[in-house]
N, C-alpha and C positions, 0 to 999 in steps of 0.2 A: 550297330555291334550292342548298342545297349539291350536293344529286341534276341538280338543272341542269347546274349548273356541271363535275360531274365527268362528264357525262352529254356537253358540249360538249368537252372536252378529252381526250375517249376521239373522239371524230368529229374534232376536227381533230390527233391523233396519225393516225389513220388515212389525215386524207386526206394528210398527210405519207409517208407510206410508200409510200404508191401513185404519187406525184410522185419519189421517190426511185429506186421498181423504173422508172416507163416512163422519167425521164432514164435511171439509170444505160444499159440495153438502147440510148438508142438512143447513148449517147457508143459504147457495147460496139462495135455496127452500124459505126457511119460509124470507128470506129477499125480492126477488120478489115476494113473493104473498102481505107481508106488504106495501110494496112499491107502489101496484097500492090499496090495499085496501082504502089504502091513500090516494085517490080521489075519494075513492065514489065508483065503476063503478061498474054499473048493468052487466049482463048478460056478468061478465068476461069469454073475450076468453079462446081458451085450447090452454094450454101453457105447449108444453114436451118436455120432453130431448130426443137428436137430437138423442144420441149411444142407450138407454135404452128405447127408450120410454114411460121415468115412469110421470106419473104425477109431476107437477112445483106445485100445490096450497095444502094446509093443509088447515084440516079446516073452522078454521073463526078467526076472530083477538082476541080474546077472552078465546081461546083452539085449542094450539098448541100442542096436547098431541101424536101426535107420533116423536115430535121434543123434549121433553125432555126426551119422553123412547131414543130416541137415544144417543142421550147426555150422559142418563145415563149407559147405556149399555157401552160408549163407555171410562168409568170414564176418571177423570183430568185433561175433556178438561171442562172450564169453558167457560162461558154465562151470562150474565149479571142478573138477575131478579128482573123484580120490579110489585110483585104481581103477577097479570097474562099475565101478558107483559113482554115477554122475547125479546129482544137485544142483537140479537149476529153481535160481531163485525170483520163481514170475512174481508169485503175489498174488495171481487170483485163481479160481478154479470157477469151471462152468458146465456143471457135472449133469448132461443128461438122457436120461434110463429109458431104453425102450422097451427093456423087459426085464423081469428078478426074477432068477432062479427059485423056487422055495426053501432048493438050501442055504441058501446066500443069503435069506431075510433079512436073522438078524444082527448077524455084519454090519450087513450096507447100510442099515438102522441104523447103526452106531457111525458109520462110514458118516452119515450124511448128521447127525450130530454135531459131531467131532468141525466142521466141511461149516455149520449152519452158523456155529460157535465160531469158527474162523471171520468169517463173514461180520459178526455182532462187533469182534475184538475191533478184526478194524474200521468198522464204521461203512462198510458199503451197502450198500442198500439195492443200488442197482443188482448187484450181486446175488444177494439173497431176497430176492423178488425172483429170478430165475430163478436158483433155486428150489424157495418153492410151486414153482410152478412143473421140473422133474418129479419132487415129493409127490405133488396132487400126481404126476399122471402113475408113478410109479402104483399108484392105491397103500402105500406104507400111511395114510397120515390115519386113513380111517380108525385103526384099531390100535393104534402105539402113541400111548399118554406124553411117554417122554421127547421124545421124538416134535408132538407135536407143541409142551409145552416149550421143548427151545426152539420152537418157531415162534410160538406168543416170545417168546422173553428175548430173543434178538431184536425182532420189530420192535421193541421199545425200547431196546440196547440204538436204536440205532434215527431212535425219534420218531418211526413213524406207527404210531399211535394206533391210525385208524383203523390199519392194517392190521396190528395185530388184537384190536379188539373184534376186525372180519372172522378174524381163523378162530378165534376162544370161540364166534357164535357158531361157525361153524361146521367144526368138528362133535361131534356126535358125543363126546364124554366131555367132562370139567372137572374141577380140580382143585385143593386148595390152593396149590404151588402156578399151574396157569393164570386163578383170578391173583394173585400177591404178583405176576409177574407186572398183569394191567394194572391195577390198585398202584402199586409201585411206583412202575411208568406216571402215569397222570401226574399222582403227586409231586415227584420228582422234578416233573414241569408245567406245574404251577397251575394245574384243571382239576382241583380239587374239587370241586363240584360234580367229575366226572370221576372222580375217584370213591367219592360217596355215594355215585348209582351204581356200581356195578357190586358196592360190598352191599347194598342193599338186593341187590341182584343175585348176587352170588349166598347170602341169609334164604331168599327168597326161593331155588331151588336148591336151599336142604346142604347145601357144602356146610359143616361146621368150620371159623376164622381159627385160627391158629395169632400165637406172638407177633409173629413176623407177620401177621396182615392188619392186626391193629396194635401195629408202628410206624403202618404204610396208611393207615386209617388216622392215626393221630395228629398224621406228620400235615391230611390233607383238611382238616377241621385247623392244623396252624393256620393253613395257608387263605384258608378263607372266613377267619378268624370265627367258627361256629364254636362256640364256647357250648351251646346247650348240647349236640349231638358230644363233642368232645367228650362235656359232665357225664352221657350215654355208655359212650366206652370207657370212661374211667369206670363205672358201675358193674357194665360186662366183666371186665377184666379184673378187679378187685373178685367177681362173684366167682371166680374161676380162677381162683389162686396164682393167677402170672405175672405177681407181683413182688413174689417173697425172693426168687433169685437173678430176675433179669432186669438189668443192667442198661442195656439198648429200650427196653420197654417202659420201662419208667422214667428214662432218660428224654420219649416221644414225649411223653404226660406233662413233665418237665415243662419240653418247651410250647407243647401248646398251652396249658396256662398261661407259661411265659408271656406270648405273639397275642393270646386274647384279652393280655392286660391283666388279669388273674392274676396277680405278683405275691400274695399270700399263701394262697393256693401251690404256686411252682414253689417255695422258699419250705414250704411243708412238706413236698414230696422229699425236694433235695434233701432235705436232714431229714431223710427216711433213708434215701435210698442205702442200701448195703455198702457199697463205697461208690468213690467219686472218682469220676473221670475228666477232663482236662475238655469234652464233650458238655457232659452234666456243666460242668463250673462257664463251656459257653456261655451256655443257654439259658442258664440264671443275668449271668453280668450281662448278654446280651436284652431279654427281655430287660431288664430294668433300665439300661439307656434310652431302647426307644422306646421306651414309656417317662422320659423322663428322670427318672430316679438314678442322677448323676454320682448322689456322695452313696448310693448303697449297691450302684454298683463297681466303684471304686473302692470300699471295703472291699466285698466281694473278693474282690483282684487282689488285697494284699491277703487275707484269709486264704487263695488260697497258695503261694508264692510261699506264705508262711508252715501251710500245710505241706511244701516239695511237688506238687503240681509245676509243672513247667508251661507258659502260655505259649499261646502257638500265635501263626497270622492273625485268625480271628478273635483269640484274644483282645492283641493289641491294636487293631480297628478299632473292638469295642469302646477300649480304655482311653483312644486316641478319642472318638469321639465326645465321649464322659467326660472327660480334660476342658475340649471349647464346649461343652455346654456349661462347666463348673467357671471356665474361663481361666482354666488353671495353666498357666505358660509354662511355673516351675516344672509340676513335674512331666505335663507334655513335653519339657528337653530331659528331661532321664528317660522315657519312654525310647523320645528319640534319639542318646549315646547308647542305649542296649539293642536298639535294631541296628544301628549304625556298628557294634561291633559282633554282634551275632548275622551279617553282611545280606538280612532281610531283606533289605530295600531293595537289591541291588533286579531283583526281577519281577516283583510284589508290586502291581501295580494298583493294585488295591489299598497296599501299607502305605505307597508315596500318595497318593488325594486320600485318603484320613491327615497326613500328619500334613499335607501342604491346608487340610481346611482347617484341621487346628489349630496353626498358627492365625490364618487368614479371622477365626469366631475367637481368637485370643487378641487383635489384634495388631501383629504386630506379624506386617503384610510385609516387612523390606523381608523379613525370612520364612516368610511364605515366597515368594519371587526366588529367591536362594534355593529352597528346597526341589521347587518346580525346575531347576534349569539343569540340576545337579539328578531329577531325575533320571534313568537310562529309557526309562520306556513313560510315552504321555502319550491320553488320550482324551476326547471333547470333558469329561469331567474334571 
């Protein structure tokens, strides 16, 4: 009897998997076709599935008859239908290109760009790799700068920096945007040395950096504590006159000096900014805290609020650390009250950990335990 039940469950599972795959392909074909039809492409290219060689097109925008039949046959899988226009919510594309007609190359390239961005936004690396293969087969990558740059950017977004680097090196052209994507990706993932190598390679190839490039490079200098390289970049930025009205670049420079421990230069840069933001305040305060200057951090925090800037999670986490350094339970309790009032402890594990750490360093282990027990989320920190 148990064997029969087990076999029945296995068969049911197999049937469900077959139905899911079939409906998934149906929805996928519909989405691809509808997506390209939305651009009013004439003489649509012939898209076929790489394994089945089945056409991926359907009859037309307002007569998706076989899609409805397929979904009906597979009972229980529901798609929203508005009049004659079906909108399957599948969430995955697998665009496989066999041929591309000359008349529709530009619009198909634009469609590829949109699909690449969709993969990047969903962090779907597997889909992105498949789409990359299809783009290479189409021949569009060889002479479409925007498409190539988007592919580099989406690999960076999905965290595959090796593939992003590979695409950049394989395409016959590079520009400042594609290099910025890769340099920024390395810097964001804490691989500062690779970011600096890319920056040097970019300059060796005669590609001029812009403000965005310098911001990424400064982030790499901060992560590697390469203050000498940071000073070189600072001199180059100043020579090009890029600091005048660029708050992002100014803040990146301030952050680099703060993290590298040159707090006098960081403070001077901060005071020279055309305007301050919560990001620039955080860079300065965090720099002071990281290097043990808790009093300066708290003074900056008080000045920040006096000048009308509202602290955020990063600010509060840094100030709690400063309170722990100074063993200032009183100020720590004031910050704790603010966090409760603003309901910032509900979802933010970083703030919760900072609060527990602050009470522990101040010697108030009972309060640290109470806060720990009340945290909605906990981790090993």
